[in-house]
N, C-alpha and C positions, 0 to 999 in steps of 0.2 A: 616479556609478556607484553611488558611497558610499551614497546614500541609497536607491534600488534593494534594495541588499544589507539593507541595516539591513530595510528593511521584510518583506523574504524571512526574515528571521530575525525578527523578530517574529510574524512567521507561523506559523512552526513553533517556538517557545516557547509560543506562543497556544495551539496545536492540543494541545501535549507538557503542558501545564499542567493545561488544559479539555479534554481528548480527546472529541470527538461519540461519539457511540453507545457506549460504554464500558458495555458489560455484554452479557450472557449472553442470546440468545432462547430465552424458552421454549417457543415453537413451531417451532424450525432442524428443517430436514431436511438438513441438510448444517453440518458439522462438522470442522476440520484445526487440526492443531495445528503450530506453526512455533519453534524453536528457531536462535539463532545460538552454535553453541559457540564460540566464539571471544571473544564479548564479554557470550554471558548473556542476550542478548535472548531472550524466550518470551513467545508469544502464541497464543490459542485464537480462531481466526474462526468465528463461528457465522451459518448463516444460513437466509431460508426463500424458497425459491426454488417458483416455481409457473410453471408454461407457460413456462418456456422466461427469464425474468424475475428478477430478484433483488427479490422482493419489502421485505423486509426483511434487515437485516445488521448484527451488532453484534460486539466483542472485548472480550478479557480477557487482563491479562495483565504484564510488565512490561518497560522496555528502556530504552534512553538517548532524548536528546529527539526523536533525529531518525526514532528504528522508531517511537516510537510516533505522532509528526505525522505520518507518515505512512500508519497505520493508522489516524488519525482521519481523514483526509483522503481515504483511499480511503475508505473506509463512506460519508461523505458523498454521492461521486462515485459509487460503481456501484449505490447505492439507485436500484431503478426502471429501472436499465439491464437489457437482456437478456444472457446469458451469453456470447456473441457480441461483444458492445458491451464487455463486463466486460474478456474477455482482449484483444480487439484495442488496449482502454487502457494495459494493463497491458505488451505488446508496445512503444507507444509511450514509456511512463515507463519501462520499461527503457534502452529508445534512449537516453533522455533523463539517466538518470542513468550510462551510462556513454560518454557523449558519441559514440554512434555517430552519424552525421550521416546524414538521411533518401536513396538515392538521389535524388531528385527534387529536393535541398536544401530543402524545404520542411519547415516543422517544425510539426508535427501541433499540433491545437488539445488540450495537454492541460490547460486553463484552471488553476485556482490551486495544479496539482503543477507548476510549471513555477519554483516555488520551490527546488524542489530540485534544478536543473540544478546547481548550484555543487559537487555531490554528486559530479560526474564529476574533478573535482581530487582528490577526496580517495579513492582505489579503496577501503579498507580500510570508508570508512562506506558503497560503492554495498549492502552487504551489509545494512547499518543498514535502510536506505530500501527495500531492496526484500522486504525478510523476513514483512510482512506481506503482501502482493501473492502473492509464493512460495506463503503459505498458504492465499490463497483461493482460486489454481490447483488445490492440491489439495484443497480441500473443494467444488468444483462438479466435479469429476472424482472426487469419491468416495474417494480414495488415502485409506487408512486407518495410513500409519507417518508417524510423526511429519516434518513437511520439514524441513529442514537446510539454512544456506547452503551445505553446504559437498559 
């Protein structure tokens, strides 16, 4: 189990140090800002949505290693997905990081996002892991207010 945790920690650190899609999209038609007042994490997510699909996504801002890695992996995973698929993925991810077991007992396939499973052991870090996801949802829904984790 220690080797698996080391691997997961390595992936989170890699995405934190060299985040993917860490830029603003000039052609964005959706945008939202997210803020975690408890720790100061702050991100802006920009999207290009066309025909119900996320054609491109980027994020900018600053935060802890968990929040930045989560945002980075999120952008990789949702790019090319439908809005509905992205929302379902967020639901599955949220269940994973909050330790909620699915009703049928089968864990959903969240791909590399499973590296965040250990976050459920640290409730204060759940907000770090989900900030970018809440911000993505706000952007997809066209909300104008700053999204917070409170």
